[in-house]
Backbone as ProteinMPNN parsed JSONL, in Angstrom:
{"seq_chain_A": "MKYLKNSTSLNFISEKCTNCILCIDVCPHGVFQLKNKKVGVADKDLCMECGACTLNCKYGAIIVNSGVGCASAIINGMLTGGAPSCDCGGSSSAECC", "coords_chain_A": {"N_chain_A": [[-0.341, 8.725, 7.333], [2.423, 9.973, 5.761], [5.131, 8.863, 3.793], [8.494, 9.007, 2.606], [8.644, 11.545, 0.214], [7.807, 11.097, -3.186], [9.112, 8.595, -3.441], [8.147, 6.024, -3.467], [7.707, 2.696, -4.779], [5.441, 2.158, -6.155], [3.476, 1.41, -8.96], [0.936, 2.154, -11.043], [-1.057, 0.867, -13.526], [-3.197, 2.061, -15.576], [-4.423, 1.198, -17.93], [-4.677, -1.548, -17.671], [-6.411, -1.832, -15.6], [-9.548, -2.856, -14.297], [-11.383, -1.567, -12.812], [-12.399, -2.786, -10.501], [-12.324, -2.179, -7.832], [-11.027, -3.492, -5.725], [-8.448, -2.891, -4.862], [-8.869, -0.487, -3.541], [-10.352, -1.386, -1.389], [-8.503, -3.046, -0.009], [-6.26, -1.511, 0.594], [-4.524, -0.125, 3.245], [-3.974, 2.569, 3.676], [-5.374, 4.325, 2.042], [-4.52, 4.902, -0.606], [-5.602, 4.61, -3.125], [-8.39, 5.705, -5.17], [-11.834, 6.084, -6.171], [-13.03, 7.693, -8.871], [-15.278, 9.262, -10.923], [-16.22, 6.745, -11.726], [-13.881, 5.382, -12.207], [-10.906, 3.806, -11.155], [-8.119, 5.181, -9.538], [-4.963, 6.623, -8.546], [-4.954, 8.192, -5.522], [-3.162, 9.427, -3.73], [0.017, 8.939, -4.064], [2.168, 9.136, -2.34], [1.254, 8.237, 0.094], [1.582, 5.558, 0.139], [2.763, 2.661, 1.718], [4.046, 0.531, 0.823], [3.168, -2.124, 1.362], [2.171, -4.149, -0.208], [-0.358, -5.25, -0.48], [-2.207, -4.398, -2.414], [-1.052, -5.205, -4.853], [-0.946, -7.996, -4.501], [-3.649, -8.573, -4.521], [-4.657, -7.677, -6.951], [-5.919, -8.985, -9.736], [-5.424, -8.478, -12.346], [-2.995, -7.41, -12.941], [-2.573, -4.679, -12.778], [-1.369, -3.207, -10.861], [1.759, -2.649, -9.531], [4.143, -3.116, -7.075], [7.024, -2.893, -5.078], [7.052, -4.735, -2.448], [7.508, -4.516, 1.116], [9.32, -2.496, 1.892], [7.938, -0.403, 3.203], [6.958, -1.778, 5.451], [9.348, -2.411, 6.629], [10.089, 0.091, 7.448], [8.149, 0.489, 9.418], [8.95, -1.391, 11.312], [11.483, -0.391, 12.023], [10.706, 2.103, 13.072], [9.232, 1.209, 15.258], [11.271, 0.066, 16.792], [12.777, 2.364, 17.356], [11.002, 3.907, 18.868], [10.396, 2.223, 20.905], [8.106, 0.791, 20.874], [5.712, -1.639, 19.619], [6.207, -2.961, 16.332], [4.267, -1.599, 13.725], [2.451, -1.781, 10.837], [-0.013, -1.166, 10.019], [-1.549, -3.008, 8.565], [-3.499, -4.684, 9.418], [-2.976, -7.185, 10.521], [-2.058, -9.152, 13.454], [0.574, -9.195, 14.031], [3.758, -8.041, 12.802], [4.794, -9.903, 11.072], [2.599, -11.22, 10.019], [1.353, -9.316, 8.424], [3.177, -8.312, 6.658]], "CA_chain_A": [[1.075, 8.997, 7.479], [3.165, 9.977, 4.502], [6.511, 8.422, 3.87], [9.331, 9.903, 1.824], [7.971, 12.06, -0.972], [8.249, 10.601, -4.499], [10.077, 7.503, -3.31], [7.492, 4.715, -3.491], [7.865, 1.906, -6.007], [4.095, 1.911, -6.686], [3.236, 1.689, -10.374], [-0.446, 1.855, -11.388], [-1.207, 0.814, -14.98], [-4.636, 2.272, -15.747], [-4.917, 0.431, -19.081], [-4.97, -2.915, -17.232], [-7.375, -1.771, -14.506], [-10.95, -3.118, -14.65], [-12.185, -0.8, -11.865], [-13.077, -3.708, -9.578], [-12.13, -1.47, -6.563], [-10.417, -4.313, -4.682], [-7.294, -2.158, -4.333], [-9.403, 0.491, -2.593], [-10.77, -2.14, -0.209], [-7.399, -3.662, 0.736], [-5.202, -0.55, 0.923], [-4.733, 0.413, 4.588], [-3.685, 3.997, 3.778], [-6.173, 5.138, 1.128], [-3.724, 5.352, -1.756], [-6.435, 4.568, -4.336], [-9.711, 6.328, -5.085], [-12.755, 5.899, -7.285], [-13.473, 8.999, -9.341], [-15.971, 9.114, -12.202], [-16.302, 5.3, -11.983], [-12.545, 4.901, -12.579], [-9.943, 3.732, -10.065], [-6.87, 5.889, -9.777], [-4.137, 6.859, -7.37], [-5.327, 9.426, -4.83], [-1.938, 10.033, -3.218], [1.072, 7.925, -4.14], [3.063, 9.282, -1.193], [0.691, 7.534, 1.246], [1.887, 4.134, -0.012], [3.796, 2.13, 2.613], [4.596, -0.607, 0.092], [2.855, -3.391, 2.025], [1.952, -5.122, -1.268], [-1.726, -5.775, -0.478], [-2.852, -4.09, -3.701], [-0.449, -6.065, -5.881], [-1.374, -9.374, -4.249], [-5.08, -8.723, -4.775], [-5.026, -7.259, -8.305], [-5.864, -10.138, -10.638], [-5.225, -8.031, -13.719], [-1.636, -6.888, -13.101], [-2.606, -3.227, -12.95], [-0.616, -2.559, -9.783], [3.046, -3.264, -9.234], [4.844, -2.44, -5.991], [8.04, -3.693, -4.399], [6.587, -4.747, -1.061], [8.457, -4.735, 2.193], [10.025, -1.292, 2.329], [7.1, 0.292, 4.188], [6.931, -2.563, 6.676], [10.66, -2.247, 7.245], [10.014, 1.382, 8.119], [7.349, 0.289, 10.63], [9.782, -2.118, 12.267], [12.499, 0.547, 12.504], [10.032, 3.082, 13.927], [8.916, 0.513, 16.505], [12.515, -0.052, 17.556], [13.181, 3.687, 17.824], [10.063, 4.412, 19.868], [10.221, 1.24, 21.965], [6.796, 0.163, 20.735], [5.617, -2.765, 18.692], [6.13, -2.521, 14.932], [2.914, -1.603, 13.191], [2.358, -1.249, 9.474], [-1.437, -0.899, 9.795], [-2.117, -3.909, 7.568], [-4.587, -5.43, 10.002], [-2.516, -8.406, 11.178], [-1.701, -8.936, 14.848], [2.026, -9.037, 14.124], [4.332, -7.55, 11.549], [5.029, -11.053, 10.194], [1.335, -11.557, 9.345], [0.907, -8.311, 7.471], [4.226, -7.874, 5.749]], "C_chain_A": [[1.738, 8.939, 6.112], [4.589, 9.542, 4.753], [7.35, 9.398, 3.052], [8.639, 10.294, 0.524], [8.639, 11.538, -2.251], [9.268, 9.467, -4.42], [9.447, 6.113, -3.399], [7.695, 4.017, -4.835], [6.524, 1.622, -6.679], [3.981, 2.331, -8.147], [1.826, 1.22, -10.703], [-0.608, 1.961, -12.899], [-2.707, 0.868, -15.298], [-5.222, 1.463, -16.907], [-5.285, -1.004, -18.709], [-6.066, -2.966, -16.173], [-8.799, -1.99, -15.012], [-11.916, -2.4, -13.715], [-12.988, -1.678, -10.913], [-13.079, -3.176, -8.147], [-11.538, -2.328, -5.433], [-9.207, -3.617, -4.062], [-7.735, -1.129, -3.296], [-9.763, -0.207, -1.29], [-9.601, -2.647, 0.628], [-6.308, -2.681, 1.155], [-5.452, 0.075, 2.3], [-4.503, 1.916, 4.715], [-4.408, 4.864, 2.758], [-5.417, 5.696, -0.056], [-4.587, 5.472, -3.008], [-7.788, 5.217, -4.087], [-10.539, 5.968, -6.308], [-13.29, 7.273, -7.654], [-14.049, 8.824, -10.733], [-15.977, 7.656, -12.675], [-14.983, 4.691, -12.455], [-11.657, 4.898, -11.333], [-8.687, 4.474, -10.477], [-6.113, 6.052, -8.478], [-4.522, 8.209, -6.775], [-4.09, 10.169, -4.348], [-0.864, 8.955, -3.119], [1.998, 7.961, -2.926], [2.511, 8.648, 0.086], [1.053, 6.043, 1.237], [3.016, 3.717, 0.92], [4.401, 0.851, 2.05], [4.368, -1.949, 0.793], [2.595, -4.5, 1.009], [0.551, -5.686, -1.341], [-2.419, -5.55, -1.823], [-2.341, -5.007, -4.807], [-0.921, -7.502, -5.731], [-2.831, -9.608, -4.627], [-5.533, -8.284, -6.161], [-4.822, -8.426, -9.269], [-5.475, -9.757, -12.063], [-3.838, -7.427, -13.966], [-1.566, -5.385, -13.29], [-1.777, -2.492, -11.905], [0.652, -3.353, -9.509], [3.702, -2.438, -8.135], [5.86, -3.406, -5.395], [7.701, -3.687, -2.919], [7.73, -4.97, -0.091], [9.101, -3.478, 2.722], [9.231, -0.55, 3.395], [7.033, -0.452, 5.502], [8.274, -2.493, 7.384], [10.698, -0.931, 8.011], [9.234, 1.265, 9.425], [8.158, -0.421, 11.702], [10.838, -1.192, 12.866], [11.869, 1.581, 13.441], [9.657, 2.464, 15.268], [10.139, 0.379, 17.392], [12.926, 1.303, 18.141], [12.286, 4.221, 18.942], [9.868, 3.455, 21.026], [8.873, 0.547, 21.92], [6.848, -1.01, 19.779], [5.588, -2.238, 17.261], [4.697, -2.615, 14.428], [2.923, -0.997, 11.805], [0.905, -1.057, 9.065], [-2.067, -1.798, 8.742], [-3.247, -4.764, 8.137], [-4.188, -6.728, 10.671], [-2.146, -8.121, 12.609], [-0.21, -8.83, 15.052], [2.562, -8.604, 12.783], [4.569, -8.701, 10.568], [3.771, -11.413, 9.417], [0.993, -10.574, 8.247], [1.96, -7.953, 6.436], [4.572, -8.938, 4.796]], "O_chain_A": [[1.611, 7.945, 5.396], [5.17, 9.825, 5.801], [6.921, 10.531, 2.835], [8.106, 9.436, -0.18], [9.863, 11.537, -2.376], [10.183, 9.391, -5.24], [10.171, 5.117, -3.405], [7.834, 4.658, -5.877], [6.483, 0.908, -7.681], [4.339, 3.448, -8.521], [1.543, 0.023, -10.651], [-0.335, 3.006, -13.488], [-3.391, -0.155, -15.287], [-6.393, 1.086, -16.867], [-6.124, -1.613, -19.372], [-6.593, -4.039, -15.882], [-9.214, -1.404, -16.012], [-13.128, -2.594, -13.806], [-14.121, -1.351, -10.562], [-13.807, -3.715, -7.314], [-11.557, -1.901, -4.279], [-8.97, -3.743, -2.861], [-7.055, -0.924, -2.29], [-9.507, 0.322, -0.208], [-9.694, -2.676, 1.856], [-5.496, -3.019, 2.015], [-6.473, 0.731, 2.504], [-4.807, 2.49, 5.761], [-4.079, 6.042, 2.625], [-5.647, 6.834, -0.467], [-4.34, 6.329, -3.855], [-8.271, 5.274, -2.956], [-10.001, 5.593, -7.35], [-13.929, 7.937, -6.838], [-13.383, 8.296, -11.623], [-15.77, 7.369, -13.854], [-14.972, 3.606, -13.036], [-11.652, 5.854, -10.557], [-8.253, 4.399, -11.627], [-6.596, 5.649, -7.419], [-4.428, 9.241, -7.44], [-3.971, 11.381, -4.529], [-0.858, 8.157, -2.182], [2.548, 6.933, -2.531], [3.24, 8.535, 1.071], [0.845, 5.35, 2.233], [4.087, 4.325, 0.926], [5.176, 0.172, 2.723], [5.254, -2.803, 0.819], [2.778, -5.675, 1.327], [0.285, -6.533, -2.194], [-3.137, -6.425, -2.308], [-3.125, -5.522, -5.605], [-1.258, -8.155, -6.718], [-3.206, -10.717, -5.009], [-6.692, -8.499, -6.517], [-3.69, -8.802, -9.575], [-5.224, -10.632, -12.893], [-3.543, -6.984, -15.075], [-0.621, -4.871, -13.887], [-1.512, -1.297, -12.043], [0.616, -4.563, -9.285], [3.807, -1.216, -8.244], [5.581, -4.593, -5.23], [8.028, -2.735, -2.21], [8.77, -5.533, -0.433], [9.404, -3.406, 3.913], [9.803, -0.112, 4.393], [7.049, 0.17, 6.565], [8.327, -2.514, 8.614], [11.273, -0.853, 9.096], [9.61, 1.87, 10.429], [8.057, -0.082, 12.881], [11.063, -1.206, 14.076], [12.437, 1.898, 14.486], [9.753, 3.123, 16.303], [10.053, 0.558, 18.607], [13.371, 1.379, 19.286], [12.758, 4.903, 19.851], [9.248, 3.814, 22.027], [8.532, -0.205, 22.833], [7.891, -1.327, 19.208], [5.007, -1.184, 17.002], [4.003, -3.6, 14.681], [3.342, 0.144, 11.611], [0.618, -0.811, 7.893], [-3.028, -1.393, 8.087], [-3.888, -5.502, 7.389], [-5.021, -7.331, 11.348], [-1.936, -6.961, 12.965], [0.242, -8.421, 16.122], [1.91, -8.775, 11.753], [4.547, -8.489, 9.355], [3.861, -11.863, 8.275], [0.401, -10.957, 7.238], [1.633, -7.337, 5.422], [5.444, -8.747, 3.947]]}, "name": "protein", "num_of_chains": 1, "seq": "MKYLKNSTSLNFISEKCTNCILCIDVCPHGVFQLKNKKVGVADKDLCMECGACTLNCKYGAIIVNSGVGCASAIINGMLTGGAPSCDCGGSSSAECC"}
């Protein structure tokens, strides 16, 4: 699911990246990719700003203002009458956001 085009706060600093691929492992929407043994951003517009990448990057290569994407999930849940889901893997929005 793509969110608003060119609106994410995601900032990837390749000079700080050690290519540990942890961001690839923790990102629930496939924002990051490994290409030619280098981590990079596959599609910035897929970012829901959950903050998993920032929390898990020990080298400060990823900065994102978390919460906006989860807020969108909560609003969408209210509009559709369903439970909020930000696809972070937690059983409730409080656990994943």
